[in-house]
C-alpha positions as CSV (number, residue, x, y, z in Angstrom):
1,M,10.0,37.8,-21.4
2,P,11.8,39.9,-24.0
3,A,15.0,38.6,-25.5
4,E,18.3,40.2,-24.6
5,P,19.4,42.8,-27.2
6,D,22.0,41.7,-29.7
7,P,25.2,43.7,-29.0
8,T,26.3,43.4,-32.6
9,D,23.2,45.3,-33.8
10,A,24.5,48.7,-35.1
11,S,21.1,50.4,-34.7
12,L,21.0,49.5,-31.0
13,R,24.5,51.0,-30.5
14,R,23.3,54.3,-31.9
15,A,20.0,54.4,-30.1
16,E,20.9,53.0,-26.7
17,P,24.7,52.8,-26.2
18,W,24.4,52.2,-22.4
19,K,22.8,48.8,-23.1
20,V,25.9,47.5,-24.9
21,A,28.6,49.3,-22.9
22,V,31.3,47.2,-21.4
23,V,32.3,48.1,-17.8
24,P,35.9,47.3,-17.0
25,P,36.5,45.0,-14.0
26,E,37.3,46.5,-10.6
27,P,41.0,46.7,-9.8
28,P,42.3,44.0,-7.5
29,E,42.3,44.7,-3.7
30,G,45.7,45.3,-2.0
31,D,49.0,46.3,-3.4
32,L,49.9,46.7,-7.1
33,S,53.0,45.3,-8.9
34,F,54.4,47.6,-11.5
35,P,57.8,49.0,-12.7
36,C,58.7,52.3,-11.0
37,P,58.3,55.1,-13.6
38,R,61.5,56.7,-12.4
39,C,64.1,53.9,-11.9
40,R,62.2,51.1,-13.8
41,A,62.7,48.7,-10.8
42,E,59.8,46.2,-10.3
43,V,58.0,47.3,-7.1
44,V,54.9,46.5,-5.1
45,E,53.2,49.6,-3.8
46,R,49.7,50.7,-2.8
47,A,49.4,53.2,-5.7
48,Y,51.1,53.9,-9.0
49,G,54.0,56.3,-8.8
50,P,57.7,56.5,-7.8
51,C,58.9,53.7,-5.5
52,S,59.7,54.5,-1.8
53,G,63.4,54.9,-2.6
54,C,62.8,57.3,-5.4
55,R,60.4,59.3,-3.3
56,A,63.1,59.7,-0.6
57,E,65.6,60.9,-3.2
58,L,63.1,63.4,-4.6
59,R,62.3,64.8,-1.1
60,Q,66.1,65.5,-0.7
61,L,66.3,67.3,-4.0
62,G,63.7,69.8,-3.0
63,G,65.7,71.3,-0.1
64,E,64.1,73.3,2.7
65,R,60.5,74.4,2.4
66,R,60.1,78.2,2.3
67,D,57.4,80.7,1.8
68,V,57.6,82.9,-1.3
69,E,55.9,86.3,-1.3
70,V,54.9,87.7,-4.6
71,E,53.1,91.0,-5.1
72,Y,50.3,90.8,-7.6
73,V,50.4,93.5,-10.3
74,P,47.4,93.3,-12.7
75,K,48.0,93.7,-16.4
76,M,46.8,96.8,-18.1
77,N,43.9,95.1,-19.8
78,V,42.4,94.0,-16.4
79,T,39.7,96.3,-15.2
80,P,38.8,96.4,-11.5
81,N,35.5,95.1,-10.3
82,A,32.9,97.9,-10.4
83,V,31.2,96.8,-7.2
84,A,34.5,96.8,-5.3
85,L,35.2,100.4,-6.4
86,K,31.7,101.6,-5.4
87,D,31.9,104.1,-2.4
């Protein structure tokens, strides 16, 4: 059987980097413990982001949801599609 490659061998790193690559461990299952990026309180949540209290506050800041209509006016340097103009 061939011997395992030496990961400190510089020529191997250049020629076959996938043989010496280090794969990070899988994240732990379940909830994560981290400081809330908004209020800095230590929280346990399913995913990284604002805590549930901060999310509730942010939802109230947004107000009512509404549709915004904007008419598109192309710039002068935009040329129309030649196929679309063909009669």
